N, C-alpha and C positions, 0 to 999 in steps of 0.2 A: 505494499499502499505506500510504497514512497512518493514524495511529494517531489516533483520535477522544479528544478529551481525558476524555470518561466512562469510555473503554473505560481509557485510563491511569490514571486517578484510582481504577477499581473495582479493577485488577490491584495499584498501589502501596498502596490498603488491605490487599489480602489479600497484602502485605508478599514481592511481586513487586519484583524491582529490573531494569527492562529497559532492555535493552544493545541499542545499535546500531537499525537498522528492524523486527526480528523475533526476537529470542533475549531471553532472561531468567534470571536467576538466584534461586532461592528457601532460604534456611537449610533443609535438612531437620529435619521432625523428632527424626529418631535423631541429627543433629549435635547441636541443643540437648542433648537427654537424653546423650548422650555428654559434653557439657563439664559440665553441671549436676550431673548424677547418676552420671557415670562407666559410664552405661548404652548399649553399642551396638549397633547395627540387627541384624537377623540375617542381612544380607550378611558381617558380621564373624564370626558364628559358622560361615557356610557355606564363605567363600572368604577370609576374613582380611583385609578392607577396614575401614582405620582411621577409623569413622563420624564424627570429627570434623575428618578431615583430605580428605573428600568434597564435591566441586564438585558440586552439582543444580544442572544449567543444562537448558537447550533451544535450539535455533536455530530454532525452528518453532512460537514461541508462540501466533501467531494461526491453525496451518494442522495441518487433519487429513484422514482423510481417512473419519472414521466418528465417528459420536455416541453412544458406548457409553452403554447406558442405566446402568452400574454406574461412569462416570465421574466423581470428585471434582470435576473440574474446570470452570473457568466456560465455557460452550460456544456463547456468542450470538452471537460474530463467526468463526465457523471458515470461514476458506477452505481449499481443496483443491488448489491450486497456489500457487506462490512466484512472483510478477513485480515488476515495478519494480526498486528498488533491493537489491541483496542484497548483503550483507555479507562481507566477507571473512576468513578463519578466522582468521588472526592477529590481526585485530581484535576478533573475536568473543572469541578465548580472553582477551586482555589486560585488554578491558572487562568478563571476567566473574569473572576473577580480582580486578580494581580493585574490582568491585561486590560480591565476597564479602567481599575486607578491610572495606569501610564498612561491611557487615550486622552483620559481628563486632567491632566496636569496642566496643559497648557490653557486652560480656561481658570487656573485659578487668580490668574493675575488679571483678567481681563477686566475690563472698567464695568462693563455691562453684566457680569454676574456677581452677585451678592454672594459673598462669604457665607453665610448661611445656608443656602440655597449649594453652593459649591462642596461643603462639608458633608451635607444630606446627600449628594450626587454619589460620593464614595464609597458610601455606605447603602448599597442598594438593597431597595425590599421587594424586587419583583423581577423575576426572570422568566423573560421572553422566548419559549425555547422554538425559533421562529426564523430566523435569520435567511436562511437559503438550505437547500438539500429538504430530506425526508426525514427527521426525527426519528424516526419508531426505526429507521433501521438500524440504533444504535442497540444494540443486544441489554444494556443494563441501565434501561431509560426510569425503569420502576424507582430504580435505588438511586437514579439522579435527581429525580423528583423528591425522595426522601431526604437527601441530603440537603438540598433546598430547603425544604420545611424544618428540618432541626436547627437551620439557622434562620428562622421565621420569617423567611420569605415566601411570598406566593408565587405561583407557578402559571403561565399560559402554555399550553402545547398546541402549536397549528402545524395539522397534518392534513395530507391529502387522501387516506381514507384507504391506501390499496393496502394496507399492512394490518388487517384486523387484528391476527393472531398477538401481536404485539400488544394491543390497546387489552386483549380480552386475559391476557396472563398477570397483567401490570396489579401489584399488591399496592402501591402507592400512585393514585392517580394524581395531573397536575390540577391546581386549583381551578382553574377551568380549560376545554378540552374545546379548542375550535376543527370543524373538518369542513375541509373546501369542497363544495361543489359546484364547479362550472360547467356544467352541462346537462340539460335535461333531459337526456337520452342517448342512448348509445353512440348512435350515429356521429353526433356532434360532439361527444366525450374525445373518441379516438380521432376527430380531426383536430381539435382544439388543444387536448389536453398531453398527447401524441404520448401513450403509455408506453414505457419500455418493459414490460413485463406481461405475462399469458392472462388474461382473465381477469383483467384489471378492474373492468365496471363492475365485473361480481364482487368482486374484493371490496369496492368501493361500496356496494349494495349492502353489502355483509356488516361493513362498519355501521353501517347508516342502521341497521335492524338490534345490532351490538349497543346503540348509543341510550336507548331508554334503560338498559340493565347498569349502567354506569353509575358508579354513586360521588357526580362530580357535577357541576355547570357546564352546559353543553352549548354548542353554537354552532349552527351551520352559516357559513359565511358563501354566498355566490357571488363570485367575484364575473363583471358584466361585461362584455367587451360587443359594442354596438357591430352590428352588420354579424353575429358570429353566434351570441347564447342570449341576448337582451330580449326578453319577451316569455314564452313560453309556461307562464303563471301556472297555470294548471298542471304541465308535467312537472315542475320544481316542488309545488305541494305537494303530488303524491309521493316525491323523494323526503319533504321534510317530514308528512306524515309517520315514514316507520321510524324518524330519529327523534322525533317528538324533543325536540331540544328545547331548552328553558328560553332561548335568544334564536333570532334569524337577522344575519346582516347583509342586506344588499350592498355589494360596495361595486363602485365603478373603477375600472380599467385606467390606468395610468401611463401617461405614453412617456415612459422612462427607462432607461437603461439600454439591455441589450433587446429589448422587446422592438426598440424603434428598427432593428432590422429587419421587423417581421411583420410591424404594424403601422398604422400611420396614422395622424392626429385624428381623423375622420373617425376612427376606431374608439374614441374616449368618448364616453355617455357625460351628458351634462347631468348636474347635481338634481336637475327638472325632470331628467328621463328616468334617473334611479327612483326619485320619489315616486314618480307617476309607476314604477313598476311595484316600489313596497306597497304603494296601497292598493294595487290590483291582490298582490299577494295578500295584503289583509283582509281581503275581500272572501279570498278562496279557503285561507286557512283558521280565520278566528283569531289571528294573533292582532294585535294592534300598534300602530306607530308610536316609539314612547321617548326616541328621540334624534335627532340629526347632527352631522354637521357637513354643511354645504363646502367646506374645504378640503374635504376627505373624499366628499363625493360618495357617503354612506347614511347609510337610514339603519336604525335599531328596531326591528320588532318583537315584542315581548307577548308573554302569558301572564302576566302579573308575577312572576319571580324576583325574589329580591335583586337589585341590578348591581348594588354596591357590594366591592370586597372590602372587607375590612381585614 
């Protein structure tokens, strides 16, 4: 599982801090906005997460089971399974915290950053396991979340849902589980998500069927690309019904990063289009619109569950 120097340089040039054999940390855009402009991300608005105290990381920086057309990450080295040296969860967490501290040191002397907020930022309260790749390919993910929770940190996991067996065997689940459902049916799924493993659509559906039995907060995220998968509310609603999530997040595709090699500005829905999709989803699911963020082109649908994480 060796990392070539070219790949390492490419990721480091993109401000990733590589950790161990297969993990990485990167300061989120909204963490920087929170420090510099006191403007938090939509997860603060929706769930109360403090953006400047969020550690954005992945234990599978080189590994994924899909090559989604809308993905802004670099996909030139994607592996579909983890082999060779696999790092211990406690080592990954500590090295991620150390890397986050190093990445934040330059903000200490910035006159736009309050000293109080900087001191808080170097002691993260939340781990977003979402940076890139498919985190459920890391075989000790349950133990990793246990390590986070031991330190009093909350956790989010974002997964594409193609490794249901990983979720099923977890003893320690994340505080909140996000499953991305970016297609209303198998035909569109194969075209836009470009699965790299057999039976990926069936595996995603197995994850959706598993979700109601998981004792944690659950979210379905619909990443919506105009001209590709926007609309189809009735079909999405049938998939969401299987999962019966706490929340549904329709979110517009953003024309960023490497996705610009495959998409155009015209594929980026307006917030008004996302809001209209959410309203139609509400009418067919029975969920209600609870919040929205125009700058992130995202709407939150809920069914009366407690939104804020403490």
